[in-house]
C-alpha positions in Angstrom: 0.0 0.0 0.0 2.8 2.4 0.9 4.6 1.8 -2.4 1.4 2.6 -4.3 0.9 5.8 -2.4 4.5 6.8 -3.0 4.2 6.0 -6.8 1.0 8.0 -7.0 2.7 11.0 -5.4 5.7 10.7 -7.7 3.4 10.6 -10.8 1.4 13.6 -9.5 4.5 15.6 -9.0 6.0 14.6 -12.3 2.9 15.7 -14.1 3.1 19.1 -12.5 6.8 19.7 -12.7 6.6 21.5 -16.0 3.5 23.6 -15.2 3.7 24.7 -11.6 1.2 26.7 -9.6 3.3 29.1 -7.5 2.1 31.6 -4.9 4.2 34.4 -3.4 3.0 36.5 -0.5 4.4 39.4 1.5 3.8 43.0 2.6 4.6 46.3 1.2 5.5 49.3 3.3 4.9 52.4 1.1 2.6 53.7 -1.6 5.4 53.7 -4.2 6.7 50.2 -3.6 6.6 47.8 -6.5 6.6 44.0 -6.1 8.6 42.1 -8.8 8.1 38.4 -9.6 10.4 36.9 -12.2 9.3 33.7 -13.9 10.5 31.4 -16.6 8.9 29.2 -19.3 11.2 26.5 -20.7 9.0 26.0 -23.7 6.1 27.8 -25.4 3.0 27.5 -23.2 -0.8 27.9 -23.5 -3.1 29.3 -20.9 -0.6 30.8 -18.5 -2.2 32.8 -15.7 -0.6 35.5 -13.5 -2.7 37.4 -11.0 -3.2 38.9 -7.6 -6.0 38.1 -5.2 -4.8 40.2 -2.3 -7.2 43.1 -2.4 -9.7 41.0 -0.4 -12.7 43.2 -1.0 -10.9 46.3 0.3 -9.0 44.9 3.2 -5.7 45.6 1.4 -4.6 48.1 -1.2 -6.0 48.3 -4.7 -3.4 46.7 -7.0 -2.4 47.2 -10.6 -0.3 44.7 -12.5 2.1 44.7 -15.5 3.8 42.0 -17.5 7.3 42.6 -19.0 9.5 40.5 -21.3 13.1 39.6 -20.7 14.4 42.8 -22.2 12.1 44.8 -19.8 9.6 45.8 -22.5 6.0 46.3 -21.3 3.7 43.7 -22.7 0.5 44.6 -20.9 -0.7 46.4 -17.9 -4.1 46.5 -16.2 -5.9 47.9 -13.2 -8.8 45.6 -12.7 -9.4 42.0 -13.9 -11.0 39.8 -11.3 -12.0 37.1 -13.8 -8.7 35.2 -13.8 -9.5 33.2 -10.7 -13.0 34.0 -9.5 -12.7 31.6 -6.6 -10.2 33.8 -4.8 -10.2 37.2 -6.5 -12.4 40.2 -5.5 -13.3 43.3 -7.4 -10.2 45.5 -8.1 -7.8 42.5 -8.2 -5.7 42.3 -11.3 -3.7 40.1 -13.6 -3.6 38.3 -17.0 -4.8 35.1 -18.7 -2.4 34.5 -21.6 -3.7 32.0 -24.2 -0.1 31.7 -25.6 3.2 32.8 -24.1 6.6 32.0 -25.8 9.4 30.3 -23.9 11.6 32.8 -22.1 12.0 34.9 -19.0 9.3 37.4 -17.8 8.6 39.8 -15.0 5.2 40.4 -13.4 4.9 43.5 -11.2 2.3 44.6 -8.7 1.9 48.2 -7.5 -0.7 50.3 -5.8 -3.3 52.0 -8.0 -2.5 54.4 -9.7 1.3 53.8 -9.8 1.3 52.8 -13.5 4.4 52.2 -15.6 6.1 55.5 -16.5 7.0 54.3 -19.9 7.3 51.3 -22.2 10.2 49.7 -20.4 10.8 48.5 -16.9 13.8 50.8 -16.7 11.5 53.8 -17.1 10.1 53.1 -13.7 6.7 53.9 -12.3 4.6 57.0 -11.8 5.2 57.4 -8.0 9.0 56.8 -8.2 9.9 60.4 -7.6 7.4 60.9 -4.7 8.4 60.7 -1.1 7.4 57.3 0.2 4.1 57.4 2.2 3.4 54.4 4.5 0.2 52.6 3.5 -1.1 53.2 7.0 -1.0 56.9 6.4 -2.0 57.0 2.7 -5.4 57.6 1.1 -5.3 55.6 -2.1 -6.8 57.5 -5.1 -10.4 56.3 -5.8 -10.2 54.0 -2.8 -10.0 54.2 1.0 -7.4 55.4 3.5 -5.2 53.2 5.6 -5.6 50.0 3.6 -3.6 46.8 4.4 -0.2 46.1 3.1 -0.6 42.4 2.3 0.0 41.2 -1.3 -0.4 37.8 -2.9 0.7 36.8 -6.5 -0.2 33.5 -8.2 1.5 32.1 -11.3 -0.1 29.1 -13.1 1.6 27.2 -15.9 5.2 28.5 -15.4 8.3 26.4 -14.8 10.0 28.5 -12.1 9.6 31.8 -10.4 11.5 34.0 -7.9 10.7 37.2 -6.0 13.9 39.3 -5.8 12.3 41.4 -3.1 12.1 38.5 -0.7 8.4 37.6 -0.8 7.5 34.3 0.7 6.8 31.5 -1.7 4.0 29.2 -0.7 4.4 25.6 -1.9 1.9 24.2 -4.3 -0.3 21.3 -3.2 1.7 18.8 -5.2 4.9 19.9 -3.4 3.2 19.6 0.0 2.0 16.1 -0.9 5.6 15.1 -1.9 6.9 16.5 1.4 4.3 14.6 3.3 5.2 11.3 1.6 8.9 12.0 2.3 8.0 12.3 6.0 6.1 9.0 5.9 9.1 7.4 4.2 11.5 8.7 6.9 9.1 7.5 9.6 8.9 4.1 8.1 12.7 3.8 7.9 13.0 4.6 11.5 10.7 1.7 12.4 
């Protein structure tokens, strides 16, 4: 029985190794902070999704997101798109569903509304870059409320790997957790 469970876990993890579901979470301090998530596709992919679900109906800041290619060129940017993962997103959450995305390296950014990209490249920065940083606890977000929460959450579905250079916390996908649990069972069995 144990061997069958272990084989099932291995098959599940092997099937998800090329198309991972990855979640990063963290907190921002200021209105002009920008969260950056870098991700890689080893081969052309269909139905890649990248999104935030952290607005939580107004508990946290209203996000805007952007997608950049490896050279830092802006591919797309949006303020509101809560249709990517209706199970977790609320109104004013943002992100992209990409029917096709070529193999390569990409960057997904999340910022506070209305800290839009200042130009067509990541090097151009963002609208609030030149402003003195205002802690979110003291900031009234345009077209939203004051003193909104600092929590952010970013999901990537269908990518091969991802990193958050700013230090956000990666949350393991369910298949990874399952493999870790079976590893623990294996170690416990060896001890017996």
